[in-house]
C-alpha atoms as a printed R data frame, in Angstrom:
    type eleno elety resid chain resno       x      y       z
1   ATOM     1    CA   MET     A     1  -7.878 62.540  79.259
2   ATOM     2    CA   GLN     A     2  -5.956 64.037  76.422
3   ATOM     3    CA   ARG     A     3  -2.629 62.762  75.375
4   ATOM     4    CA   ASP     A     4   0.116 65.176  74.577
5   ATOM     5    CA   HIS     A     5   1.104 65.063  70.935
6   ATOM     6    CA   VAL     A     6   4.775 64.450  70.733
7   ATOM     7    CA   ARG     A     7   6.603 65.896  67.796
8   ATOM     8    CA   ILE     A     8   9.284 63.589  66.583
9   ATOM     9    CA   GLN     A     9  12.292 65.381  65.287
10  ATOM    10    CA   SER     A    10  15.009 64.092  63.090
11  ATOM    11    CA   LYS     A    11  18.165 63.130  64.777
12  ATOM    12    CA   PRO     A    12  20.888 65.633  64.521
13  ATOM    13    CA   GLY     A    13  23.067 65.088  61.514
14  ATOM    14    CA   ARG     A    14  20.445 63.026  59.436
15  ATOM    15    CA   ASP     A    15  18.843 64.706  56.420
16  ATOM    16    CA   SER     A    16  15.288 63.506  55.635
17  ATOM    17    CA   THR     A    17  15.668 64.448  51.930
18  ATOM    18    CA   PRO     A    18  16.283 61.340  49.705
19  ATOM    19    CA   SER     A    19  19.856 60.857  48.700
20  ATOM    20    CA   PRO     A    20  20.618 61.557  45.042
21  ATOM    21    CA   ALA     A    21  22.030 58.015  44.784
22  ATOM    22    CA   ARG     A    22  18.715 56.369  45.644
23  ATOM    23    CA   GLY     A    23  17.076 57.328  42.268
24  ATOM    24    CA   PRO     A    24  19.449 55.297  40.052
25  ATOM    25    CA   ALA     A    25  19.349 52.421  42.546
26  ATOM    26    CA   LEU     A    26  15.561 52.302  42.331
27  ATOM    27    CA   LEU     A    27  15.664 52.342  38.526
28  ATOM    28    CA   SER     A    28  18.216 49.555  38.600
29  ATOM    29    CA   ARG     A    29  15.972 47.403  40.804
30  ATOM    30    CA   VAL     A    30  12.970 48.051  38.513
31  ATOM    31    CA   ALA     A    31  15.007 47.201  35.424
32  ATOM    32    CA   SER     A    32  16.281 43.991  37.031
33  ATOM    33    CA   ARG     A    33  12.777 42.915  37.926
34  ATOM    34    CA   ALA     A    34  11.546 43.736  34.403
35  ATOM    35    CA   LEU     A    35  14.352 41.655  32.934
36  ATOM    36    CA   LEU     A    36  13.521 38.769  35.248
37  ATOM    37    CA   LEU     A    37   9.855 39.027  34.312
38  ATOM    38    CA   THR     A    38  10.696 39.118  30.602
39  ATOM    39    CA   ALA     A    39  13.042 36.159  30.967
40  ATOM    40    CA   GLY     A    40  10.329 34.250  32.817
41  ATOM    41    CA   ILE     A    41   7.779 34.967  30.099
42  ATOM    42    CA   LEU     A    42  10.220 33.941  27.372
43  ATOM    43    CA   LEU     A    43  11.116 30.780  29.270
44  ATOM    44    CA   ALA     A    44   7.438 29.921  29.734
45  ATOM    45    CA   PHE     A    45   6.795 30.579  26.037
46  ATOM    46    CA   ALA     A    46   9.734 28.345  25.107
47  ATOM    47    CA   VAL     A    47   8.458 25.543  27.345
48  ATOM    48    CA   VAL     A    48   4.926 25.769  25.882
49  ATOM    49    CA   GLU     A    49   6.375 25.993  22.344
50  ATOM    50    CA   ALA     A    50   8.388 22.822  22.939
51  ATOM    51    CA   ALA     A    51   5.345 21.088  24.403
52  ATOM    52    CA   VAL     A    52   3.203 22.026  21.390
53  ATOM    53    CA   ARG     A    53   5.838 20.738  18.968
54  ATOM    54    CA   LEU     A    54   6.139 17.444  20.830
55  ATOM    55    CA   LEU     A    55   2.599 16.772  22.028
56  ATOM    56    CA   ASP     A    56   0.032 18.764  20.063
57  ATOM    57    CA   PRO     A    57   1.479 20.285  16.881
58  ATOM    58    CA   PRO     A    58  -0.755 22.134  14.393
59  ATOM    59    CA   ARG     A    59  -1.857 20.232  11.310
60  ATOM    60    CA   MET     A    60  -0.051 22.688   9.042
61  ATOM    61    CA   VAL     A    61   2.820 25.136   9.510
62  ATOM    62    CA   VAL     A    62   3.559 27.497   6.609
63  ATOM    63    CA   ARG     A    63   5.930 30.348   5.821
64  ATOM    64    CA   LEU     A    64   4.509 32.850   3.347
65  ATOM    65    CA   GLN     A    65   6.686 35.164   1.264
66  ATOM    66    CA   ASP     A    66   7.219 36.350  -2.260
67  ATOM    67    CA   ARG     A    67  10.193 35.523  -4.444
68  ATOM    68    CA   ASP     A    68  12.142 38.449  -2.983
69  ATOM    69    CA   GLY     A    69  11.606 37.239   0.573
70  ATOM    70    CA   ALA     A    70   9.016 39.861   1.533
71  ATOM    71    CA   ALA     A    71   6.132 38.695   3.709
72  ATOM    72    CA   ILE     A    72   2.759 38.078   2.056
73  ATOM    73    CA   PRO     A    73  -0.562 37.556   3.876
74  ATOM    74    CA   SER     A    74  -1.732 34.506   1.919
75  ATOM    75    CA   LEU     A    75  -1.037 32.232  -1.045
76  ATOM    76    CA   PHE     A    76  -4.416 33.280  -2.455
77  ATOM    77    CA   VAL     A    77  -5.797 36.557  -3.811
78  ATOM    78    CA   GLU     A    78  -9.294 37.635  -4.795
79  ATOM    79    CA   SER     A    79 -10.055 38.317  -8.443
80  ATOM    80    CA   GLU     A    80 -13.231 39.474 -10.161
81  ATOM    81    CA   ASN     A    81 -14.168 35.850 -10.785
82  ATOM    82    CA   GLY     A    82 -13.079 34.227  -7.541
83  ATOM    83    CA   VAL     A    83  -9.982 33.125  -5.662
84  ATOM    84    CA   ARG     A    84  -6.675 32.719  -7.516
85  ATOM    85    CA   LEU     A    85  -3.111 31.802  -6.591
86  ATOM    86    CA   ARG     A    86  -0.960 34.840  -5.840
87  ATOM    87    CA   PRO     A    87   1.630 35.576  -8.546
88  ATOM    88    CA   HIS     A    88   5.299 35.240  -7.579
89  ATOM    89    CA   ALA     A    89   4.525 33.578  -4.257
90  ATOM    90    CA   ARG     A    90   6.858 31.225  -2.433
91  ATOM    91    CA   VAL     A    91   5.249 29.164   0.297
92  ATOM    92    CA   ASP     A    92   7.239 26.738   2.410
93  ATOM    93    CA   VAL     A    93   4.980 24.188   4.044
94  ATOM    94    CA   VAL     A    94   7.136 23.234   7.010
95  ATOM    95    CA   ARG     A    95   4.598 20.765   8.364
96  ATOM    96    CA   ASP     A    96   1.588 19.139   6.739
97  ATOM    97    CA   LYS     A    97   0.147 16.385   8.917
98  ATOM    98    CA   SER     A    98  -1.797 14.863   6.023
99  ATOM    99    CA   ALA     A    99   1.071 14.852   3.523
100 ATOM   100    CA   GLY     A   100   3.539 13.843   6.231
101 ATOM   101    CA   ARG     A   101   6.380 15.893   4.754
102 ATOM   102    CA   PRO     A   102   7.512 19.460   3.989
103 ATOM   103    CA   TYR     A   103   7.224 20.898   0.490
104 ATOM   104    CA   ARG     A   104   7.411 24.201  -1.367
105 ATOM   105    CA   ILE     A   105   4.848 25.899  -3.604
106 ATOM   106    CA   GLU     A   106   6.096 28.587  -6.003
107 ATOM   107    CA   THR     A   107   3.988 30.473  -8.505
108 ATOM   108    CA   ASN     A   108   4.930 32.360 -11.642
109 ATOM   109    CA   ALA     A   109   3.877 35.764 -12.962
110 ATOM   110    CA   LEU     A   110   0.516 34.337 -14.081
111 ATOM   111    CA   GLY     A   111  -0.298 32.965 -10.644
112 ATOM   112    CA   LEU     A   112   0.224 29.360 -11.770
113 ATOM   113    CA   ARG     A   113   2.407 26.807 -10.041
114 ATOM   114    CA   GLY     A   114   5.760 26.400 -11.739
115 ATOM   115    CA   PRO     A   115   8.380 28.504 -13.514
116 ATOM   116    CA   ASP     A   116   7.699 31.586 -15.584
117 ATOM   117    CA   LEU     A   117   6.787 31.105 -19.229
118 ATOM   118    CA   GLY     A   118   8.621 32.966 -21.944
119 ATOM   119    CA   PRO     A   119   7.439 33.541 -25.506
120 ATOM   120    CA   LYS     A   120   6.000 30.426 -27.057
121 ATOM   121    CA   ARG     A   121   8.607 28.549 -29.093
122 ATOM   122    CA   VAL     A   122   7.538 24.926 -28.627
123 ATOM   123    CA   SER     A   123   4.315 22.965 -28.227
124 ATOM   124    CA   ARG     A   124   2.398 23.700 -25.036
125 ATOM   125    CA   VAL     A   125   0.266 21.390 -22.939
126 ATOM   126    CA   LEU     A   126  -1.912 22.952 -20.241
127 ATOM   127    CA   PHE     A   127  -3.283 20.897 -17.357
128 ATOM   128    CA   LEU     A   128  -6.498 22.315 -15.917
129 ATOM   129    CA   GLY     A   129  -7.766 21.108 -12.548
130 ATOM   130    CA   ASP     A   130  -7.877 21.588  -8.789
131 ATOM   131    CA   SER     A   131  -5.397 20.891  -5.962
132 ATOM   132    CA   ILE     A   132  -4.792 17.358  -7.290
133 ATOM   133    CA   THR     A   133  -3.439 18.853 -10.518
134 ATOM   134    CA   ALA     A   134  -1.666 21.640  -8.639
135 ATOM   135    CA   GLY     A   135   0.123 18.878  -6.736
136 ATOM   136    CA   PHE     A   136  -0.261 20.148  -3.199
137 ATOM   137    CA   GLY     A   137   1.655 17.802  -0.911
138 ATOM   138    CA   VAL     A   138   4.814 17.433  -3.031
139 ATOM   139    CA   ASP     A   139   7.458 19.679  -4.582
140 ATOM   140    CA   ASP     A   140   6.925 20.957  -8.110
141 ATOM   141    CA   ASP     A   141   9.356 18.555  -9.785
142 ATOM   142    CA   GLU     A   142   7.530 15.627  -8.144
143 ATOM   143    CA   THR     A   143   4.062 16.503  -9.490
144 ATOM   144    CA   PHE     A   144   2.671 14.405 -12.317
145 ATOM   145    CA   VAL     A   145   2.479 17.572 -14.428
146 ATOM   146    CA   ARG     A   146   6.211 18.288 -14.198
147 ATOM   147    CA   ARG     A   147   7.110 14.592 -14.515
148 ATOM   148    CA   ILE     A   148   5.252 14.461 -17.846
149 ATOM   149    CA   GLU     A   149   7.203 17.480 -19.084
150 ATOM   150    CA   THR     A   150  10.508 15.957 -17.945
151 ATOM   151    CA   ARG     A   151   9.766 12.613 -19.557
152 ATOM   152    CA   GLY     A   152   8.614 14.210 -22.803
153 ATOM   153    CA   ARG     A   153  11.779 16.253 -23.108
154 ATOM   154    CA   ALA     A   154  13.863 13.149 -22.350
155 ATOM   155    CA   ASP     A   155  12.085 11.489 -25.285
156 ATOM   156    CA   GLY     A   156  13.108 14.356 -27.549
157 ATOM   157    CA   LEU     A   157   9.779 16.216 -27.495
158 ATOM   158    CA   ARG     A   158   9.904 19.988 -27.716
159 ATOM   159    CA   LEU     A   159   7.204 20.999 -25.268
160 ATOM   160    CA   ASP     A   160   6.346 23.120 -22.246
161 ATOM   161    CA   VAL     A   161   3.799 21.870 -19.722
162 ATOM   162    CA   VAL     A   162   1.712 24.435 -17.826
163 ATOM   163    CA   ASN     A   163   0.182 23.633 -14.446
164 ATOM   164    CA   ALA     A   164  -3.128 25.508 -14.133
165 ATOM   165    CA   GLY     A   165  -4.337 23.614 -11.079
166 ATOM   166    CA   LEU     A   166  -6.417 25.807  -8.752
167 ATOM   167    CA   PRO     A   167  -7.088 24.375  -5.267
168 ATOM   168    CA   GLY     A   168 -10.742 24.184  -4.293
169 ATOM   169    CA   ALA     A   169 -12.041 25.080  -7.748
170 ATOM   170    CA   SER     A   170 -15.118 23.584  -9.348
171 ATOM   171    CA   LEU     A   171 -15.164 22.771 -13.048
172 ATOM   172    CA   ALA     A   172 -16.971 26.046 -13.756
173 ATOM   173    CA   GLU     A   173 -14.267 27.995 -11.887
174 ATOM   174    CA   GLU     A   174 -11.534 26.131 -13.742
175 ATOM   175    CA   LEU     A   175 -13.076 27.302 -17.012
176 ATOM   176    CA   GLU     A   176 -12.952 30.880 -15.751
177 ATOM   177    CA   LEU     A   177  -9.254 30.455 -15.004
178 ATOM   178    CA   LEU     A   178  -8.715 29.065 -18.496
179 ATOM   179    CA   ARG     A   179 -10.386 32.147 -19.981
180 ATOM   180    CA   GLU     A   180  -8.510 34.599 -17.731
181 ATOM   181    CA   VAL     A   181  -5.024 33.130 -17.843
182 ATOM   182    CA   GLY     A   182  -4.795 29.791 -19.599
183 ATOM   183    CA   LEU     A   183  -5.629 30.902 -23.137
184 ATOM   184    CA   ALA     A   184  -2.915 33.547 -22.934
185 ATOM   185    CA   THR     A   185  -0.345 30.736 -22.743
186 ATOM   186    CA   GLU     A   186  -1.454 29.582 -26.241
187 ATOM   187    CA   PRO     A   187  -1.956 25.895 -25.413
188 ATOM   188    CA   ASP     A   188  -1.964 23.338 -28.202
189 ATOM   189    CA   LEU     A   189  -3.466 20.727 -25.889
190 ATOM   190    CA   VAL     A   190  -5.605 21.216 -22.755
191 ATOM   191    CA   VAL     A   191  -5.957 18.286 -20.363
192 ATOM   192    CA   LEU     A   192  -8.826 18.536 -17.894
193 ATOM   193    CA   GLY     A   193  -8.020 16.828 -14.608
194 ATOM   194    CA   PHE     A   194 -11.511 15.893 -13.448
195 ATOM   195    CA   TYR     A   195 -12.255 14.932  -9.832
196 ATOM   196    CA   LEU     A   196 -15.526 13.766  -8.335
197 ATOM   197    CA   ASN     A   197 -16.162 16.987  -6.371
198 ATOM   198    CA   ASP     A   198 -15.999 19.236  -9.436
199 ATOM   199    CA   ALA     A   199 -19.685 20.121  -9.198
200 ATOM   200    CA   SER     A   200 -19.097 21.960  -5.926
201 ATOM   201    CA   PRO     A   201 -16.848 25.000  -5.435
202 ATOM   202    CA   CYS     A   202 -15.040 25.146  -2.128
203 ATOM   203    CA   CYS     A   203 -16.066 27.805   0.372
204 ATOM   204    CA   SER     A   204 -14.654 31.278  -0.277
205 ATOM   205    CA   ARG     A   205 -13.875 32.085   3.373
206 ATOM   206    CA   PRO     A   206 -10.122 32.769   3.568
207 ATOM   207    CA   ARG     A   207  -8.084 30.747   6.046
208 ATOM   208    CA   LEU     A   208  -6.909 32.626   9.131
209 ATOM   209    CA   LEU     A   209  -3.097 32.710   9.142
210 ATOM   210    CA   PRO     A   210  -0.618 34.313  11.582
211 ATOM   211    CA   PRO     A   211   1.587 37.282  10.605
212 ATOM   212    CA   SER     A   212   4.691 36.162   8.753
213 ATOM   213    CA   ARG     A   213   7.009 37.413  11.502
214 ATOM   214    CA   LEU     A   214   5.358 34.981  13.929
215 ATOM   215    CA   ALA     A   215   4.998 32.060  11.515
216 ATOM   216    CA   ASP     A   216   8.063 30.210  12.838
217 ATOM   217    CA   SER     A   217   6.288 29.591  16.144
218 ATOM   218    CA   TRP     A   218   4.261 26.400  16.137
219 ATOM   219    CA   LEU     A   219   2.433 27.664  19.222
220 ATOM   220    CA   VAL     A   220   1.266 30.747  17.323
221 ATOM   221    CA   GLN     A   221   0.375 28.599  14.308
222 ATOM   222    CA   ARG     A   222  -1.644 26.314  16.594
223 ATOM   223    CA   ILE     A   223  -3.495 29.243  18.176
224 ATOM   224    CA   TYR     A   224  -4.416 30.618  14.744
225 ATOM   225    CA   ALA     A   225  -5.472 27.164  13.534
226 ATOM   226    CA   ASP     A   226  -7.775 26.766  16.535
227 ATOM   227    CA   LEU     A   227  -9.214 30.245  15.941
228 ATOM   228    CA   ASP     A   228  -9.752 29.419  12.278
229 ATOM   229    CA   ARG     A   229 -11.554 26.201  13.204
230 ATOM   230    CA   PHE     A   230 -13.717 28.102  15.712
231 ATOM   231    CA   LEU     A   231 -14.641 30.761  13.147
232 ATOM   232    CA   SER     A   232 -15.506 28.129  10.541
233 ATOM   233    CA   ARG     A   233 -17.497 25.819  12.830
234 ATOM   234    CA   ASN     A   234 -20.795 26.941  11.303
235 ATOM   235    CA   HIS     A   235 -19.438 27.651   7.816
236 ATOM   236    CA   ARG     A   236 -20.550 25.367   5.019
237 ATOM   237    CA   TYR     A   237 -18.143 23.414   2.845
238 ATOM   238    CA   SER     A   238 -19.257 25.420  -0.184
239 ATOM   239    CA   ASP     A   239 -20.999 28.669  -1.020
240 ATOM   240    CA   LEU     A   240 -23.784 26.762  -2.778
241 ATOM   241    CA   PRO     A   241 -27.248 27.021  -1.162
242 ATOM   242    CA   GLU     A   242 -28.044 24.389   1.449
243 ATOM   243    CA   ALA     A   243 -31.028 23.266  -0.622
244 ATOM   244    CA   VAL     A   244 -28.617 22.107  -3.349
245 ATOM   245    CA   PHE     A   245 -26.790 19.860  -0.910
246 ATOM   246    CA   ASP     A   246 -30.076 18.503   0.428
247 ATOM   247    CA   ARG     A   247 -31.130 17.539  -3.097
248 ATOM   248    CA   TRP     A   248 -27.800 15.849  -3.809
249 ATOM   249    CA   ARG     A   249 -27.916 13.933  -0.531
250 ATOM   250    CA   ASP     A   250 -31.491 12.757  -1.070
251 ATOM   251    CA   GLU     A   251 -30.750 11.563  -4.601
252 ATOM   252    CA   VAL     A   252 -27.565  9.776  -3.510
253 ATOM   253    CA   ARG     A   253 -29.447  7.972  -0.754
254 ATOM   254    CA   GLU     A   254 -32.230  6.982  -3.136
255 ATOM   255    CA   ARG     A   255 -29.767  5.581  -5.675
256 ATOM   256    CA   LEU     A   256 -27.820  3.597  -3.067
257 ATOM   257    CA   ASP     A   257 -31.029  2.211  -1.546
258 ATOM   258    CA   SER     A   258 -32.235  1.235  -5.031
259 ATOM   259    CA   TRP     A   259 -28.993 -0.637  -5.708
260 ATOM   260    CA   ASP     A   260 -29.247 -2.403  -2.350
261 ATOM   261    CA   ALA     A   261 -32.773 -3.541  -3.205
262 ATOM   262    CA   SER     A   262 -31.721 -4.807  -6.641
263 ATOM   263    CA   GLY     A   263 -28.666 -6.665  -5.339
264 ATOM   264    CA   VAL     A   264 -25.909 -4.410  -6.727
265 ATOM   265    CA   GLU     A   265 -22.718 -5.321  -4.837
266 ATOM   266    CA   MET     A   266 -20.626 -2.568  -3.292
267 ATOM   267    CA   ASP     A   267 -18.103 -2.404  -0.481
268 ATOM   268    CA   PRO     A   268 -20.112 -1.268   2.579
269 ATOM   269    CA   GLU     A   269 -17.349  1.144   3.616
270 ATOM   270    CA   LEU     A   270 -17.420  2.780   0.188
271 ATOM   271    CA   ARG     A   271 -21.219  3.053   0.397
272 ATOM   272    CA   ALA     A   272 -20.990  4.759   3.785
273 ATOM   273    CA   GLU     A   273 -18.316  7.179   2.560
274 ATOM   274    CA   ILE     A   274 -20.314  8.105  -0.539
275 ATOM   275    CA   LEU     A   275 -23.300  9.032   1.596
276 ATOM   276    CA   GLU     A   276 -21.168 10.860   4.158
277 ATOM   277    CA   ASN     A   277 -19.546 12.911   1.394
278 ATOM   278    CA   ALA     A   278 -22.704 13.557  -0.647
279 ATOM   279    CA   HIS     A   279 -22.018 17.300  -0.349
280 ATOM   280    CA   GLU     A   280 -18.588 16.824  -1.945
281 ATOM   281    CA   TRP     A   281 -17.114 13.938  -3.986
282 ATOM   282    CA   GLY     A   282 -20.112 11.707  -3.259
283 ATOM   283    CA   SER     A   283 -22.379 14.165  -5.070
284 ATOM   284    CA   LEU     A   284 -21.740 12.545  -8.458
285 ATOM   285    CA   TRP     A   285 -23.815  9.532  -7.415
286 ATOM   286    CA   SER     A   286 -26.787 11.921  -7.782
287 ATOM   287    CA   ASP     A   287 -28.323 13.180 -11.022
288 ATOM   288    CA   ALA     A   288 -28.617 16.821  -9.983
289 ATOM   289    CA   ALA     A   289 -24.861 17.290  -9.503
290 ATOM   290    CA   TRP     A   290 -24.300 16.358 -13.135
291 ATOM   291    CA   GLU     A   291 -26.277 19.367 -14.381
292 ATOM   292    CA   PRO     A   292 -23.448 21.931 -13.858
293 ATOM   293    CA   ILE     A   293 -20.847 19.360 -14.940
294 ATOM   294    CA   THR     A   294 -22.607 18.720 -18.244
295 ATOM   295    CA   ALA     A   295 -22.996 22.440 -18.931
296 ATOM   296    CA   SER     A   296 -19.321 23.120 -18.186
297 ATOM   297    CA   LEU     A   297 -18.122 20.244 -20.377
298 ATOM   298    CA   GLU     A   298 -20.181 21.537 -23.280
299 ATOM   299    CA   THR     A   299 -18.725 25.032 -22.757
300 ATOM   300    CA   LEU     A   300 -15.196 23.642 -22.627
301 ATOM   301    CA   SER     A   301 -15.749 21.627 -25.804
302 ATOM   302    CA   SER     A   302 -17.013 24.702 -27.633
303 ATOM   303    CA   MET     A   303 -14.051 26.719 -26.393
304 ATOM   304    CA   ALA     A   304 -11.640 24.076 -27.696
305 ATOM   305    CA   GLN     A   305 -13.169 24.278 -31.164
306 ATOM   306    CA   ARG     A   306 -13.190 28.068 -31.158
307 ATOM   307    CA   GLU     A   307  -9.647 28.503 -29.820
308 ATOM   308    CA   GLU     A   308  -8.319 25.532 -31.813
309 ATOM   309    CA   PHE     A   309  -6.716 23.478 -29.078
310 ATOM   310    CA   ALA     A   310  -7.037 19.714 -28.592
311 ATOM   311    CA   LEU     A   311  -8.948 18.595 -25.513
312 ATOM   312    CA   ARG     A   312  -8.502 15.517 -23.347
313 ATOM   313    CA   ILE     A   313  -9.972 14.458 -19.970
314 ATOM   314    CA   VAL     A   314  -8.255 12.542 -17.169
315 ATOM   315    CA   VAL     A   315 -10.559 11.291 -14.392
316 ATOM   316    CA   PHE     A   316  -9.094 11.010 -10.894
317 ATOM   317    CA   PRO     A   317 -10.820  8.542  -8.545
318 ATOM   318    CA   THR     A   318 -11.243  8.922  -4.824
319 ATOM   319    CA   ALA     A   319  -9.038  6.741  -2.641
320 ATOM   320    CA   ALA     A   320 -12.134  4.963  -1.311
321 ATOM   321    CA   GLN     A   321 -12.923  3.705  -4.831
322 ATOM   322    CA   VAL     A   322  -9.368  2.468  -5.317
323 ATOM   323    CA   GLU     A   323  -9.353  0.546  -2.036
324 ATOM   324    CA   ALA     A   324 -12.952 -0.800  -2.112
325 ATOM   325    CA   ASP     A   325 -13.803 -4.423  -2.853
326 ATOM   326    CA   PRO     A   326 -15.981 -4.485  -4.807
327 ATOM   327    CA   THR     A   327 -15.744 -0.894  -5.978
328 ATOM   328    CA   ASN     A   328 -18.283  1.281  -7.785
329 ATOM   329    CA   ASP     A   329 -17.376  3.447 -10.786
330 ATOM   330    CA   TYR     A   330 -20.732  5.113 -11.476
331 ATOM   331    CA   PRO     A   331 -19.241  8.668 -11.832
332 ATOM   332    CA   GLN     A   332 -16.515  7.420 -14.165
333 ATOM   333    CA   ARG     A   333 -19.062  5.732 -16.409
334 ATOM   334    CA   ARG     A   334 -21.226  8.838 -16.550
335 ATOM   335    CA   ILE     A   335 -18.429 11.216 -17.509
336 ATOM   336    CA   ALA     A   336 -17.211  8.679 -20.089
337 ATOM   337    CA   GLU     A   337 -20.679  8.929 -21.664
338 ATOM   338    CA   ARG     A   338 -20.374 12.738 -21.732
339 ATOM   339    CA   GLY     A   339 -16.926 12.493 -23.262
340 ATOM   340    CA   ARG     A   340 -18.089 10.164 -26.027
341 ATOM   341    CA   ALA     A   341 -21.071 12.413 -26.784
342 ATOM   342    CA   LEU     A   342 -18.753 15.414 -27.153
343 ATOM   343    CA   GLY     A   343 -15.972 13.527 -28.935
344 ATOM   344    CA   ILE     A   344 -13.425 14.078 -26.148
345 ATOM   345    CA   PRO     A   345 -10.938 11.247 -25.510
346 ATOM   346    CA   LEU     A   346 -10.896 10.294 -21.830
347 ATOM   347    CA   LEU     A   347  -8.627  8.382 -19.457
348 ATOM   348    CA   ASP     A   348 -10.085  6.768 -16.322
349 ATOM   349    CA   LEU     A   349  -7.299  6.248 -13.760
350 ATOM   350    CA   LEU     A   350  -9.333  3.996 -11.465
351 ATOM   351    CA   PRO     A   351  -8.286  0.681 -13.118
352 ATOM   352    CA   THR     A   352  -4.602  1.699 -13.156
353 ATOM   353    CA   LEU     A   353  -4.557  2.656  -9.482
354 ATOM   354    CA   ARG     A   354  -6.527 -0.418  -8.396
355 ATOM   355    CA   THR     A   355  -4.037 -2.646 -10.227
356 ATOM   356    CA   ALA     A   356  -1.109 -0.864  -8.597
357 ATOM   357    CA   THR     A   357  -2.692 -1.282  -5.175
358 ATOM   358    CA   ARG     A   358  -3.413 -4.998  -5.713
359 ATOM   359    CA   GLU     A   359   0.187 -5.532  -6.830
360 ATOM   360    CA   GLY     A   360   1.494 -4.040  -3.596
361 ATOM   361    CA   ARG     A   361   2.410 -0.636  -4.974
362 ATOM   362    CA   GLY     A   362   0.359  1.090  -2.293
363 ATOM   363    CA   GLY     A   363   0.883  4.373  -0.483
364 ATOM   364    CA   LEU     A   364  -0.456  6.305  -3.467
365 ATOM   365    CA   PHE     A   365  -2.697  8.709  -1.519
366 ATOM   366    CA   TYR     A   366  -2.088 10.754   1.603
367 ATOM   367    CA   ASP     A   367  -5.782 11.567   2.019
368 ATOM   368    CA   HIS     A   368  -9.020 10.894   0.115
369 ATOM   369    CA   CYS     A   369  -7.716 12.327  -3.189
370 ATOM   370    CA   HIS     A   370  -4.215 13.858  -3.042
371 ATOM   371    CA   TYR     A   371  -1.249 11.825  -4.189
372 ATOM   372    CA   THR     A   372   2.028 11.016  -2.535
373 ATOM   373    CA   GLU     A   373   5.252 11.190  -4.528
374 ATOM   374    CA   ALA     A   374   4.741  7.517  -5.448
375 ATOM   375    CA   GLY     A   375   1.165  8.272  -6.504
376 ATOM   376    CA   HIS     A   376   2.283 11.120  -8.759
377 ATOM   377    CA   GLU     A   377   4.811  8.798 -10.366
378 ATOM   378    CA   GLN     A   378   2.132  6.190 -11.126
379 ATOM   379    CA   VAL     A   379  -0.297  8.797 -12.441
380 ATOM   380    CA   ALA     A   380   2.335 10.534 -14.583
381 ATOM   381    CA   ASP     A   381   3.353  7.276 -16.248
382 ATOM   382    CA   ARG     A   382  -0.214  6.387 -17.235
383 ATOM   383    CA   ILE     A   383  -1.171  9.898 -18.375
384 ATOM   384    CA   TYR     A   384   1.994 10.226 -20.452
385 ATOM   385    CA   THR     A   385   1.183  6.971 -22.262
386 ATOM   386    CA   PHE     A   386  -2.358  8.230 -22.875
387 ATOM   387    CA   LEU     A   387  -1.185 11.594 -24.241
388 ATOM   388    CA   ARG     A   388   1.864 10.406 -26.177
389 ATOM   389    CA   PRO     A   389   0.094 10.236 -29.603
390 ATOM   390    CA   ASP     A   390  -0.967 13.887 -29.156
391 ATOM   391    CA   LEU     A   391   2.528 15.137 -28.397
392 ATOM   392    CA   GLY     A   392   4.047 14.610 -31.835
393 ATOM   393    CA   PRO     A   393   7.225 12.822 -32.905
394 ATOM   394    CA   GLY     A   394  10.404 13.200 -30.913
395 ATOM   395    CA   GLU     A   395  13.644 14.513 -32.318
């Protein structure tokens, strides 16, 4: 049985064509929903941002710009001979979990931390070293380098002090920086800040950082930090071949085992840390790690004679050595031997820092090697006393 198809007609007087007013109304509803969606996303972002700041903040939050306020991608730049600090950079470290405080890093036209240098009119002292010398973790005027300059001028000395600290650099890379930039400052005295990891250059993989326009968000900083950690999970500490680290580690273990067998006393925690860090600062308890150190010291000594500047060495200990009981100063004794052989006066800071710690003047380090403001003050005082005969008479 077929059903009749009924044609439904519009009621008289009603037009089936959409009213012209319905178009703007529809757009208004869409816009309202888009605004609500955007507001919801922003609110969710704000809630997560607040949660990250309170519960799981990134280890480091930085704002990168140049002296004119323009955004820059990194504090570091690549040169023909490795990584260097970017000239005219201004980096505000808003958060540094290790240092426990904010600080600012500013570089001059040479890519060195500190103010620009004009034509040479007074005696110049150049400090060569790594991030310890650069003073990462404190403001420029709090670094031991700038404190020495300030104290010297207060004593009537006419001098400029140049901070040529390069984070992550080995001794060989520090010499390259001296050739490229340092000699152009015409130093009368070069002070090598030597640390126990100076046989090993840090890895050259650049750190992943967020765009400057997003750097104020701790959530974004945290996401980039996690991505950076993921990308570096299989990346070695240094660009040296793995076989080099294996040799260092084996020799360190053999030396420590030999000392144990012969009854040499050492704090067990220090022993464990030396072995754990045999690829880095613990490497100088091996013989092999001293091969590049010895070669670089000989090169530096020859350069000093050729360029006619005085040369001094300051040896920075690791915090584990300062705090150990009993401690072990094997690397300090070995570099002192090299210094005597080359005729280079040397200051070992380990006794000074151990005395300060025993006397209750602690809080000198914020990690295994970098100094707090109090640590820089202690170090500056001792280094200034060591260097004072080289700085000439005051006015």
